[in-house]
C-alpha positions as CSV (number, residue, x, y, z in Angstrom):
1,M,-8.5,-8.7,18.6
2,Y,-6.8,-9.2,15.2
3,Y,-4.6,-7.0,13.1
4,V,-5.3,-7.6,9.4
5,V,-2.4,-7.0,7.0
6,T,-3.2,-7.3,3.3
7,G,-0.4,-7.9,0.8
8,A,1.2,-9.6,3.8
9,A,3.5,-11.8,1.8
10,G,4.5,-8.9,-0.4
11,F,7.3,-6.4,0.0
12,I,5.9,-3.7,2.3
13,G,3.3,-6.0,3.9
14,A,5.8,-8.5,5.1
15,N,7.9,-5.8,6.6
16,V,4.9,-4.5,8.4
17,V,4.1,-8.0,9.7
18,R,7.7,-8.4,10.9
19,A,7.6,-4.9,12.6
20,L,4.4,-5.9,14.4
21,N,6.0,-9.2,15.5
22,E,9.0,-7.3,16.9
23,R,6.5,-5.5,19.1
24,G,5.2,-8.8,20.4
25,V,2.0,-8.7,18.2
26,S,1.2,-12.1,16.7
27,Q,-2.6,-11.9,16.4
28,I,-2.2,-11.1,12.7
29,I,-4.4,-12.2,9.9
30,A,-2.3,-12.3,6.8
31,V,-4.1,-11.7,3.5
32,D,-2.5,-12.1,0.1
33,N,-2.6,-13.8,-3.3
34,L,-0.1,-16.7,-3.5
35,S,-0.7,-17.6,-7.1
36,K,3.0,-16.7,-7.4
37,A,4.0,-18.9,-4.6
38,D,7.6,-17.7,-4.2
39,K,6.3,-14.9,-2.0
40,F,5.7,-17.3,0.9
41,V,9.4,-16.9,1.9
42,N,8.7,-13.4,3.1
43,L,6.5,-14.8,5.9
44,V,8.7,-17.7,7.0
45,D,10.3,-15.8,9.8
46,C,7.0,-14.1,10.8
47,E,4.3,-15.2,13.3
48,I,0.7,-14.9,12.1
49,A,-2.6,-16.2,13.5
50,D,-4.2,-17.1,10.2
51,Y,-3.9,-16.7,6.4
52,F,-6.6,-15.9,3.8
53,D,-6.5,-15.6,0.0
54,K,-7.4,-12.0,-0.8
55,D,-10.6,-12.8,-2.6
56,A,-11.8,-15.3,0.0
57,F,-11.1,-12.7,2.7
58,L,-13.7,-10.3,1.4
59,D,-16.3,-13.1,1.7
60,V,-15.2,-13.6,5.3
61,L,-15.4,-9.9,6.2
62,E,-18.7,-9.3,4.4
63,G,-20.2,-12.4,5.8
64,G,-19.7,-11.1,9.3
65,K,-17.3,-13.8,10.5
66,L,-14.9,-11.3,11.9
67,S,-17.4,-8.8,13.2
68,G,-16.1,-7.2,16.4
69,A,-12.8,-9.1,16.2
70,V,-10.6,-6.7,14.2
71,E,-8.5,-3.9,15.8
72,A,-7.1,-2.5,12.6
73,V,-6.6,-3.1,8.9
74,L,-3.2,-2.3,7.4
75,H,-4.0,-2.5,3.7
76,Q,-0.7,-2.9,1.8
77,G,-1.9,-5.1,-1.0
78,A,-2.1,-3.8,-4.6
79,C,-0.9,-4.3,-8.1
80,S,2.1,-1.9,-8.2
81,D,3.1,-2.5,-11.8
82,T,3.3,1.0,-13.2
83,T,3.3,-0.4,-16.8
84,E,0.2,-2.6,-16.4
85,R,-2.0,-1.9,-19.3
86,D,-5.1,-3.8,-18.2
87,G,-7.1,-0.9,-16.6
88,R,-10.0,-3.1,-15.6
89,Y,-7.7,-5.4,-13.6
90,M,-6.0,-2.4,-12.0
91,M,-9.2,-0.7,-10.9
92,R,-10.7,-4.0,-9.6
93,N,-7.6,-4.9,-7.7
94,N,-6.5,-1.5,-6.4
95,Y,-9.7,0.7,-6.3
96,E,-12.7,-1.7,-5.8
97,Y,-10.9,-3.9,-3.3
98,S,-9.7,-0.9,-1.2
99,K,-13.2,0.5,-1.2
100,R,-14.8,-2.7,0.1
101,L,-12.3,-2.8,2.9
102,L,-13.1,0.8,3.7
103,E,-16.8,0.0,3.8
104,F,-16.1,-2.9,6.3
105,C,-14.0,-0.6,8.5
106,T,-16.5,2.2,8.4
107,A,-19.4,-0.2,9.4
108,E,-17.3,-1.8,12.2
109,A,-15.5,1.4,13.4
110,V,-12.2,-0.3,12.6
111,R,-9.0,1.6,12.0
112,Y,-7.8,1.6,8.4
113,I,-4.3,2.4,7.3
114,Y,-3.7,1.9,3.6
115,A,-1.0,2.3,1.0
116,S,-1.4,5.1,-1.5
117,S,1.5,6.1,-3.8
118,A,3.6,9.0,-5.0
119,A,2.5,8.0,-8.5
120,V,-0.6,10.2,-7.9
121,Y,1.6,13.2,-8.5
122,G,2.8,12.2,-12.0
123,A,5.0,14.9,-13.5
124,R,3.9,17.6,-11.0
125,T,6.6,18.9,-8.7
126,G,4.7,20.2,-5.7
127,F,4.4,16.8,-4.0
128,R,1.9,18.1,-1.4
129,E,-1.1,16.2,-0.3
130,N,-3.6,18.3,-2.2
131,P,-5.5,18.1,-5.5
132,E,-3.5,20.8,-7.2
133,S,-0.4,18.6,-7.0
134,E,-2.0,15.4,-8.4
135,A,-1.9,14.4,-12.1
136,P,-1.0,10.6,-12.4
137,L,0.7,9.5,-15.6
138,N,-0.5,5.9,-15.6
139,V,-3.5,3.8,-14.6
140,Y,-1.7,2.6,-11.4
141,G,-1.4,6.2,-10.2
142,Y,-5.0,6.9,-11.2
143,S,-6.3,3.9,-9.2
144,K,-4.5,5.1,-6.1
145,L,-5.7,8.7,-6.6
146,L,-9.3,7.6,-7.2
147,F,-9.4,5.8,-3.8
148,D,-7.7,8.8,-2.1
149,Q,-10.6,10.9,-3.4
150,V,-13.1,8.5,-1.9
151,V,-11.4,8.8,1.4
152,R,-11.6,12.6,1.2
153,R,-15.3,12.6,0.3
154,R,-16.1,10.3,3.2
155,A,-14.0,12.0,5.8
156,E,-16.9,13.4,7.8
157,A,-18.6,10.0,7.9
158,R,-15.7,8.0,9.3
159,K,-16.2,6.4,12.7
160,A,-12.5,5.5,13.2
161,Q,-9.1,6.4,12.0
162,V,-8.4,6.4,8.2
163,V,-4.9,7.0,7.1
164,G,-3.5,7.0,3.5
165,L,0.3,6.7,3.1
166,R,1.7,7.9,-0.2
167,Y,4.9,5.9,-0.5
168,F,7.7,7.2,-2.7
169,N,10.4,4.9,-4.1
170,V,10.7,2.2,-1.5
171,Y,13.6,-0.3,-1.4
172,G,14.8,-2.9,1.1
173,P,14.5,-6.6,2.2
174,R,11.7,-8.9,1.1
175,E,11.2,-7.5,-2.5
176,Q,13.0,-10.3,-4.3
177,H,9.8,-11.6,-5.8
178,K,8.9,-8.3,-7.5
179,G,10.9,-9.0,-10.7
180,R,11.2,-5.9,-12.9
181,M,9.1,-3.9,-10.5
182,A,11.7,-4.3,-7.7
183,S,13.7,-1.3,-6.6
184,V,16.7,-0.1,-8.6
185,A,18.8,-0.9,-5.6
186,L,18.0,-4.6,-6.0
187,H,18.5,-4.4,-9.8
188,F,21.8,-2.7,-9.4
189,F,22.9,-5.3,-6.8
190,N,22.0,-8.2,-9.1
191,Q,23.6,-6.6,-12.1
192,Y,26.9,-5.8,-10.4
193,S,27.0,-9.3,-8.7
194,D,26.5,-11.0,-12.1
195,T,28.5,-8.8,-14.5
196,G,30.6,-6.3,-12.5
197,S,28.6,-3.4,-13.9
198,V,25.3,-1.6,-13.6
199,K,23.0,0.0,-16.2
200,L,21.3,3.3,-15.8
201,F,19.1,5.4,-18.2
202,E,20.7,8.1,-20.2
203,G,19.5,11.6,-19.5
204,S,15.8,12.5,-19.8
205,G,13.4,15.2,-18.7
206,G,16.2,17.8,-18.6
207,Y,18.5,15.6,-16.4
208,G,21.9,14.2,-17.4
209,D,22.8,10.6,-17.5
210,G,21.7,8.9,-14.3
211,E,20.9,12.2,-12.8
212,Q,17.1,11.8,-12.7
213,R,16.1,12.2,-9.1
214,R,13.7,10.3,-6.8
215,D,12.9,10.2,-3.2
216,F,14.3,6.8,-2.3
217,V,13.0,5.6,1.1
218,S,13.9,2.5,3.1
219,V,11.2,-0.1,3.7
220,E,12.3,0.0,7.4
221,D,11.3,3.6,7.6
222,V,8.0,2.9,5.8
223,A,7.2,0.2,8.4
224,R,8.0,2.6,11.2
225,V,5.6,5.2,9.8
226,N,2.8,2.6,9.7
227,L,3.3,1.8,13.4
228,H,3.5,5.5,14.2
229,F,-0.1,5.9,13.0
230,L,-1.1,2.7,14.6
231,D,-0.1,4.2,17.9
232,R,-2.1,7.4,17.2
233,P,-5.7,6.3,16.6
234,E,-7.0,9.8,16.8
235,M,-5.1,10.9,13.7
236,S,-6.5,10.6,10.2
237,G,-5.5,12.0,6.8
238,I,-3.3,11.4,3.8
239,Y,0.4,11.7,4.2
240,N,3.5,11.5,2.1
241,V,6.1,8.9,3.2
242,G,9.5,9.7,1.8
243,T,12.8,11.1,3.1
244,G,12.0,14.6,1.9
245,A,15.4,14.6,0.0
246,A,15.6,13.6,-3.7
247,Q,18.8,11.8,-4.7
248,T,20.0,10.6,-8.1
249,F,20.0,7.2,-9.6
250,N,23.8,7.6,-9.8
251,D,23.8,8.0,-6.0
252,V,21.9,4.6,-5.7
253,A,24.3,2.9,-8.1
254,V,27.4,4.2,-6.3
255,A,26.0,3.2,-2.9
256,T,25.1,-0.3,-4.2
257,V,28.4,-1.0,-5.9
258,N,30.4,0.2,-2.9
259,A,28.4,-2.0,-0.6
260,C,29.3,-5.0,-2.8
261,R,32.9,-3.9,-3.0
262,A,33.1,-3.6,0.8
263,G,31.8,-7.2,1.0
264,Q,34.7,-8.2,-1.3
265,G,37.2,-6.2,0.8
266,A,37.8,-3.7,-2.1
267,A,38.1,0.0,-1.7
268,P,35.1,2.3,-2.6
269,L,35.0,4.1,-5.9
270,T,33.7,7.5,-6.8
271,L,31.1,8.1,-9.4
272,R,33.7,9.3,-11.9
273,E,35.9,6.3,-11.3
274,M,32.9,4.0,-11.8
275,Q,32.1,5.8,-15.1
276,E,35.7,5.7,-16.3
277,Q,36.1,2.0,-15.5
278,G,32.8,1.0,-17.1
279,V,31.3,-0.1,-13.8
280,I,28.4,2.3,-14.5
281,R,27.0,2.3,-18.0
282,Y,24.2,4.3,-19.5
283,I,21.6,2.9,-21.8
284,S,19.0,4.5,-24.1
285,F,15.8,5.8,-22.4
286,P,13.0,3.3,-23.2
287,G,10.5,4.7,-25.7
288,E,7.6,3.1,-23.9
289,L,8.3,5.2,-20.8
290,K,8.3,8.5,-22.6
291,G,5.6,10.7,-21.2
292,K,4.9,8.2,-18.4
293,Y,8.1,8.6,-16.3
294,Q,8.7,10.6,-13.2
295,S,12.1,12.2,-13.6
296,Y,11.9,13.9,-10.3
297,T,10.1,13.2,-7.0
298,Q,10.7,14.6,-3.5
299,A,8.2,14.1,-0.8
300,D,7.0,17.2,1.1
301,I,6.8,15.6,4.6
302,T,5.5,18.7,6.4
303,A,2.2,17.0,7.1
304,L,3.9,13.8,8.4
305,R,6.2,15.8,10.7
306,S,3.2,17.7,12.0
307,T,1.8,14.4,13.4
308,G,4.8,14.1,15.7
309,Y,6.8,11.8,13.6
310,T,10.4,12.9,14.5
311,M,12.4,9.9,13.5
312,P,15.2,10.6,10.9
313,F,14.9,8.9,7.6
314,M,17.9,7.0,6.2
315,S,19.7,8.6,3.3
316,V,20.5,6.5,0.2
317,E,24.1,6.2,1.4
318,Q,22.9,4.8,4.8
319,G,19.9,2.7,3.6
320,V,21.3,1.2,0.5
321,R,24.6,0.3,2.2
322,R,22.5,-1.4,4.9
323,Y,20.4,-3.2,2.3
324,G,23.4,-4.2,0.3
325,N,24.9,-5.8,3.4
326,H,21.6,-7.7,3.9
327,L,21.7,-9.0,0.4
328,L,25.3,-10.1,0.6
329,Q,24.6,-12.0,3.8
330,T,21.4,-13.6,2.3
331,R,23.3,-14.6,-0.8
332,V,26.1,-16.2,1.2
333,S,23.7,-18.1,3.4
């Protein structure tokens, strides 16, 4: 039996593939779009059974070629560009594709674990998995919400596990291909390595310079949550995946810079020292993001914890330091 991972050469998908490999699972069908070929490096150290282009894979599924051969689909593939303006592309890629996979899984009684997003909450502050908390600010968030709504409507008809995971701000290894959509941790690392300083947004949404807050979660923790549900086929639902503790962009900058400084044998600096020395600089808030920017997110993980997930989540200080060390080692090698 195969495990299908879509977006397998992408950020979260590749980390899920690697986590499966670490369990001894190699019967993995990797599905992705390698029109941007640089992503292939994310799978170089992974073992898979086969690879399909994402469009060709639908033909394989709907043609019955994998009937009875799939244990679970872990659907991580999506366009995650929150500034994408082509709504037709976004809906086709995120909504329609997810729906067709769901239809296969329903017909075959195959377990389906898919990536949703905290973008469904928009500027709301409840961050609970219910309609009252949901008000996306962009078409990316809307595409995710629309599919979550399909899952809710079809809940009684499901024949196997269906789990939606609403990821908050994920950072960590294997995101180097994401360009401007990479995590702020990676952007800060690259900026500091290149110029000796990092740039953050000035205050917005009632927050001071760099004090906007997000729930930053390590991709290692995200992969663990995916496997948690893979081990519990009786559980279905939509769940937040975050640490449950919002931290500031300043916190991420300080952790990133100090990870770099530790690699240089230099002493850590406080936020104030970085500000005074020009290591942290603040730039004007982009006009195109006004009204479309989440200044605060914090996952309510009550529902996730109720499933028996007891593992602690890494804080920014722990996770970004770990990530920074990984980036330093990768750059040296």
